[in-house]
C-alpha positions as CSV (number, residue, x, y, z in Angstrom):
1,X,-95.8,-6.4,-20.7
2,X,-92.3,-5.9,-21.9
3,X,-89.7,-4.8,-19.5
4,X,-88.0,-1.5,-20.4
5,X,-84.4,-1.9,-21.4
6,X,-81.7,-0.5,-19.1
7,X,-79.3,2.2,-20.1
8,X,-75.6,1.5,-20.6
9,X,-75.0,3.5,-17.4
10,X,-77.5,1.4,-15.4
11,X,-75.8,-1.8,-16.8
12,X,-72.4,-0.4,-15.7
13,X,-73.6,0.3,-12.2
14,X,-75.3,-3.1,-12.0
15,X,-72.0,-4.8,-12.9
16,X,-69.9,-3.0,-10.3
17,X,-68.2,-5.2,-7.6
18,X,-67.7,-2.2,-5.3
19,X,-70.4,0.2,-4.0
20,X,-71.2,3.1,-6.4
21,X,-70.5,5.6,-3.6
22,X,-66.8,4.5,-3.5
23,X,-66.4,4.6,-7.3
24,X,-68.5,7.6,-8.4
25,X,-65.9,10.1,-7.1
26,X,-63.2,9.2,-9.7
27,X,-61.5,12.6,-10.4
28,X,-60.7,12.5,-14.1
29,X,-62.3,11.3,-17.3
30,X,-59.4,9.0,-17.9
31,X,-59.8,7.4,-14.5
32,X,-63.6,7.0,-15.1
33,X,-62.8,5.5,-18.6
34,X,-60.4,2.9,-17.0
35,X,-63.0,1.9,-14.4
36,X,-65.7,1.5,-17.1
37,X,-63.4,-0.7,-19.3
38,X,-62.5,-2.8,-16.3
39,X,-66.1,-3.4,-15.3
40,X,-67.3,-3.8,-18.9
41,X,-64.4,-5.0,-21.0
42,X,-66.5,-5.3,-24.2
43,X,-68.0,-1.8,-23.9
44,X,-68.5,-0.1,-27.3
45,X,-67.3,3.4,-28.0
46,X,-70.9,4.7,-28.1
47,X,-71.9,3.0,-24.8
48,X,-68.7,4.4,-23.2
49,X,-69.6,7.9,-24.2
50,X,-73.1,7.4,-22.9
51,X,-71.9,6.1,-19.6
52,X,-69.4,8.9,-19.2
53,X,-72.1,11.5,-20.0
54,X,-74.6,10.0,-17.5
55,X,-71.8,9.6,-14.9
56,X,-71.0,13.4,-15.3
57,X,-74.7,14.2,-14.8
58,X,-74.8,12.0,-11.7
59,X,-71.5,13.1,-10.3
60,X,-69.8,16.1,-12.0
61,X,-66.0,16.0,-12.3
62,X,-64.2,18.4,-9.9
63,X,-63.5,21.8,-11.3
64,X,-60.0,21.9,-12.7
65,X,-58.0,24.9,-11.6
66,X,-55.3,26.1,-14.0
67,X,-51.7,26.2,-12.7
68,X,-50.6,29.8,-12.0
69,X,-47.1,29.5,-13.5
70,X,-47.8,28.9,-17.2
71,X,-50.8,31.2,-17.3
72,X,-49.5,34.2,-15.4
73,X,-45.8,33.7,-15.9
74,X,-43.1,35.0,-13.7
75,X,-40.9,36.7,-16.3
76,X,-39.7,40.1,-15.2
77,X,-40.2,39.3,-11.5
78,X,-37.1,37.2,-11.0
79,X,-34.1,39.2,-10.0
80,X,-36.2,42.0,-8.6
81,X,-35.0,44.2,-5.8
82,X,-36.9,42.0,-3.2
83,X,-33.6,40.4,-2.2
84,X,-31.8,43.4,-0.7
85,X,-28.6,42.8,1.2
86,X,-28.7,44.7,4.4
């Protein structure tokens, strides 16, 4: 009976030198990509995408909150009468 082939994600996890629980919480896609390329230097672009997709399914990236400044802006508020001299 032929053994089923492992997925790129399983191959990545098998090649880790650190416990998965310490690595899986990488916070950004860039950080995850760097880790994958360090563990599997010869990874193909297709396998990289597959690993990232499976990693996201296993451990979703944290929700990114947008910075308040650029979205809401503060124009019109500066120089307001909130600084009253007494």
